[in-house]
C-alpha positions in Angstrom: -13.9 -31.0 39.3 -16.0 -27.9 38.5 -12.8 -26.1 37.6 -11.9 -28.6 34.9 -15.5 -28.3 33.5 -15.2 -24.6 33.2 -11.8 -24.9 31.4 -13.2 -27.4 29.0 -16.2 -25.1 28.2 -14.0 -22.1 27.7 -11.6 -24.1 25.4 -14.6 -25.4 23.4 -16.0 -21.9 23.0 -12.5 -20.6 22.0 -12.0 -23.3 19.3 -15.6 -23.0 18.1 -14.9 -19.4 17.1 -11.8 -20.4 15.2 -13.7 -23.3 13.5 -16.2 -20.8 12.1 -13.4 -18.7 10.6 -11.7 -21.9 9.3 -15.0 -23.1 7.6 -15.5 -19.6 6.0 -11.9 -19.7 4.7 -12.3 -23.1 3.2 -15.6 -22.1 1.5 -13.8 -19.0 0.1 -10.9 -21.0 -1.3 -13.3 -23.5 -2.8 -15.3 -20.7 -4.3 -12.2 -19.2 -6.0 -11.1 -22.7 -7.2 -14.5 -23.5 -8.7 -14.6 -20.1 -10.4 -11.1 -20.5 -12.0 -11.9 -24.1 -12.9 -15.2 -23.1 -14.6 -13.5 -20.3 -16.5 -10.8 -22.7 -17.7 -13.4 -25.2 -18.9 -15.8 -22.8 -20.5 -13.5 -20.4 -22.3 -12.7 -20.8 -25.9 -9.1 -21.6 -26.7 -8.2 -20.2 -30.2 -4.6 -19.1 -30.3 -4.0 -16.7 -33.2 -0.8 -14.7 -34.1 -2.6 -11.5 -33.0 -3.4 -13.0 -29.6 0.1 -14.1 -29.1 1.6 -10.7 -29.9 3.0 -8.7 -27.1 0.5 -6.0 -26.1 0.8 -3.2 -23.6 -1.2 -0.1 -22.8 -3.2 -0.2 -26.1 -0.1 0.4 -28.2 1.4 -2.2 -30.6 5.0 -2.9 -29.9 7.1 -1.0 -32.5 10.8 -0.5 -32.3 13.2 -1.3 -29.4 12.2 -2.2 -25.9 14.1 0.6 -24.4 12.5 4.0 -24.0 13.8 7.2 -22.4 11.8 8.4 -19.4 12.1 11.8 -18.0 13.6 11.8 -14.5 11.4 14.7 -13.4 8.4 12.3 -13.1 10.3 10.4 -10.4 11.4 13.6 -8.7 7.8 14.9 -8.5 6.7 11.5 -7.1 9.6 11.6 -4.6 8.6 15.1 -3.5 5.0 14.0 -3.1 6.0 11.1 -0.9 8.2 13.4 1.2 5.3 15.8 1.9 2.8 13.0 2.3 5.0 11.5 5.0 5.3 15.0 6.5 1.5 15.3 6.8 1.4 11.8 8.4 3.8 13.0 11.1 1.9 16.2 11.6 -1.3 14.6 12.9 0.2 12.7 15.9 2.3 15.8 16.6 -0.9 17.9 16.8 -2.5 15.5 19.3 0.6 15.2 21.5 1.2 19.0 21.4 -2.0 19.6 23.4 -1.0 17.1 26.2 0.5 18.8 29.3 4.3 18.7 29.6 5.0 18.1 25.9 4.3 21.6 24.4 7.8 23.2 24.2 9.8 20.0 23.4 7.3 18.8 20.8 7.2 22.2 19.2 11.0 22.4 18.9 11.2 18.8 17.5 8.5 19.6 14.9 10.2 22.8 13.8 13.5 20.9 13.3 11.6 18.3 11.3 10.0 21.0 9.1 13.3 22.7 8.8 14.8 19.6 7.2 11.9 19.4 4.8 12.3 23.1 4.0 16.0 22.7 3.3 15.3 19.8 0.9 12.6 21.7 -0.9 14.9 24.8 -1.2 17.6 22.5 -2.6 15.2 21.0 -5.1 14.1 24.5 -6.1 17.6 25.9 -6.5 18.6 22.9 -8.7 15.6 23.7 -11.0 13.9 20.4 -10.4 10.6 22.0 -9.8 10.4 23.7 -13.2 8.3 21.9 -15.7 9.6 22.5 -19.2 
């Protein structure tokens, strides 16, 4: 029977840890609910035509809803993402490169990866995408 007592004690300790997390979660949800409820009860409700007007970015809506956006903003964002991902891959590569037995293969793989990025950058440069006019 001592084995059953040990299992019961371990199970009780296990669920006691989760009960603390559950109690904190319930307190957090109640805190948010009380804050939203108090805000709803205490705020003034005075709808005026100005308040019901569509408002975005500090500019009154004038004209049509369609606006032309330069595609170069997206291209620069895309190039940034490419090189950010490149830098994310360089850190694990640098740690593996020092490990014995991975040097030559890892170096070749990284140069292939950097070659693909260089070809993409060269293509973007030749197309004139990187020129800001």
